[in-house]
C-alpha positions, 0 to 999 in steps of 0.5 A, spaced: 172 916 147 177 919 153 170 921 157 167 914 156 173 911 158 173 915 165 166 913 166 168 906 165 173 907 170 169 911 176 163 906 175 169 900 176 171 904 182 164 905 185 162 898 184 168 896 187 166 901 193 160 898 194 162 891 194 167 893 199 162 895 203 157 889 201 162 885 204 164 889 210 157 890 212 156 882 211 162 880 215 160 884 221 154 880 222 158 873 222 156 870 229 157 864 233 153 861 239 152 855 243 147 853 248 150 849 254 142 846 256 145 841 261 148 846 267 145 845 274 147 849 280 145 845 287 146 847 294 149 843 299 146 840 305 148 840 312 144 836 317 145 833 324 143 827 327 143 826 335 141 820 338 143 818 345 140 811 346 135 812 341 133 819 344 134 825 340 132 830 346 132 828 354 132 834 358 136 833 365 132 833 372 137 833 377 133 832 385 132 828 390 139 827 393 142 819 394 143 815 400 150 818 401 149 825 399 153 825 393 150 827 386 153 824 380 151 822 373 153 821 365 150 821 358 153 820 352 150 823 345 152 820 338 153 826 333 153 825 326 153 829 320 148 827 315 148 832 310 154 833 304 157 840 307 162 840 312 159 843 319 162 846 325 159 842 331 157 847 337 154 845 344 151 849 349 145 849 355 139 852 355 133 852 359 136 852 365 132 853 372 134 852 379 128 851 383 127 852 391 122 848 392 119 850 398 123 852 405 123 847 411 126 849 418 134 846 417 134 850 410 131 856 413 136 856 419 142 855 413 139 860 409 136 866 412 132 868 406 130 862 403 123 863 404 123 870 400 128 866 394 125 863 388 132 860 386 135 854 388 142 853 390 143 846 388 146 849 381 152 852 384 155 846 387 154 841 381 159 841 376 158 840 369 164 837 365 163 836 357 167 832 353 168 830 346 170 823 344 172 821 351 177 828 351 175 833 357 173 840 353 169 845 357 167 845 365 162 849 369 158 849 375 149 849 373 148 855 377 143 860 373 148 866 372 153 860 369 147 858 364 151 861 358 158 859 360 159 852 357 156 854 350 161 860 350 168 856 352 166 851 347 165 856 341 172 859 343 175 852 342 179 851 335 173 849 330 170 842 331 169 840 324 164 834 322 165 832 315 159 828 311 157 822 314 162 824 320 160 821 327 163 823 334 161 823 341 159 828 346 159 826 353 156 830 359 158 828 366 156 832 373 158 831 380 157 834 387 159 831 393 156 831 400 162 836 403 160 841 397 154 843 400 149 844 406 142 844 408 141 850 403 140 845 398 134 841 401 129 840 396 132 844 391 132 841 384 135 843 377 134 842 370 136 844 363 137 842 356 143 840 351 143 843 345 147 841 339 148 845 333 152 844 326 153 850 322 156 850 315 164 852 316 166 858 312 171 864 313 169 869 318 167 871 325 166 866 330 158 864 330 154 866 336 152 859 339 
């Protein structure tokens, strides 16, 4: 009788252990998962609209001195950030070329090496001033050796950031007077392109213009 009770007790204990294992095993597989099917990741945009009297890009050519010997001119561009991100505005010159365009007798007297030169002197006596919204920012002559100065000096300014849909104006003024040059610039001409860039404003080193 005692053995029978013992067997029954062992059986109950075994059943209890199996039940615990079964419950433990079942509980370990309880999981929950949700799927968000409407997630969307979009990159912002950065775009630039540049116009001057409806013209997006117009090269400069300076030649044929005026009647009074003075050279001057001005041009203003409207710059607009047409993207969705803030952008830093950079300005520089490119394609700057000073041309000799031959050598006549008066120029030869003023410049003995004129006939051998291929680079003109006009740009060295013409000063270019660049303004933002009418306020002077950077300045340089238009000599070949100074082609990078406008861009480098502009990049060194406190960053000029255009917010989405923001509009600014950039004006270039160039000038020289008759007392700044002589016969060495006869027949010389110069030309250059203005370049505007808008780059995403992020933390980091100063960008290369």
